[in-house]
N, C-alpha and C positions, 0 to 999 in steps of 0.2 A: 161265396156264402149265399148269394141270392138264388142260386140254382138248387140248393139243398131242399127247400120246401116243395119245389116242383118235382124233383126226382122222388122225394118221399111220398108225395101224393100219388104219382104214377105207380110206384112200386106197391103201395097199399092197395090201389085199385086193380093192379095187374100183377099179382104175386108170382105168376108163372113167367113173367118177363125177366129172366135171369140176367140178361145183358144189362138192363136198367138197374137191377139190384147190385150187380158188381160195380157199375158206374157210380152209383150212389156211394158205395163203400169207398171207392177211389176218391170221390169228391170230398168225403169226410176226412180221409187221410190227408189229402192235399191242403185242406183248410185247417189242419192241426188238430182235428178231432179223432186222434188215433184210437182212443178207447171205443168210441162209437163205431169207427170203421171196422175194428176187430170184432165187435159185437155183431154188426151186420154181416160180416164175412162168416163168422161162426154159425149164425142162423141159416144163412144160405148154404153153407157147407153141409149141413145136416140133411139137405134134400138129396135123396138117393138117385133121382132121375137126372141129375146134372150131366150135361154133355162134356166132352173132353176140352173144348175151347173154354167153357165157363170155368172148369176146374183149373186150367192153365192160367186164366186171368186171376183166379183166386190165389194161385201160387205166387204170382207176381205181387199181388196186394200184400200177402203175408210177408214177403221179403221186404217190401217198402216199409212195412210196420215193424221191421226187425224181429221177425218170428221165423228164422230159417228152418227150423224143424217142421213147422206147419207148411212152409213153402215147399219143402221137399215132399212132404206127404201128399200135397195137392198136385204137384207135378207128376208124381207116381200114379195117383188116381186118374189124372188126365190121360196119361198114356194107356192105362188099363181100360179107360172108356173110349179109346180110339183116336186120341190126339197123336198124330204121327208126323207133324211138321218139324223134322229134325233141324232144318235150316233156321226156322224161327226160334227154336229152343236154343240153338247155338249162338244166335245173334241178339236176342232180346236182352237189352241192358238190365232189365229188372231181375233176370235170372243169373246174372254174373256172379253173385255170391255163392251160388250152388256149384258153379263150374269148377271150383277148386277142391271139391269134396270127392272122396272115394265113392260115395253113394251115387253122385251124379255120373261119374265115369262108368260105374256098373249099370246104371239105368240106361245110359246111351248105348252101351254094348248090347244090352237086352233089346233095345229099340231097333238098333241096326240089324240085329239078328232076326228081327221079326217076332220076338217073344214078348214085346211090351204090352 
């Protein structure tokens, strides 16, 4: 709880620090402020210049907030933006809910084929 104002201030003063903005959304989620976490994630998600790692982190956040469709959407966007760490995608416990879906299987086939 005490970290929230610190992260909020830093994010406000450094809006291009996407890592901190995702971290703030995660802290909000962890502290039970899921609505605020989703709002922060949605706001960040609208930034077109996000890199693949940030998008993958957003996918994990959406899954933690029980928004699997948005999680899959952001994982797909992450791969389109160049995120290619298949091992991490297959190991990350946050992504586990996606691994049982046909969409995930198809996405992994595309990534392994180099078409992601």
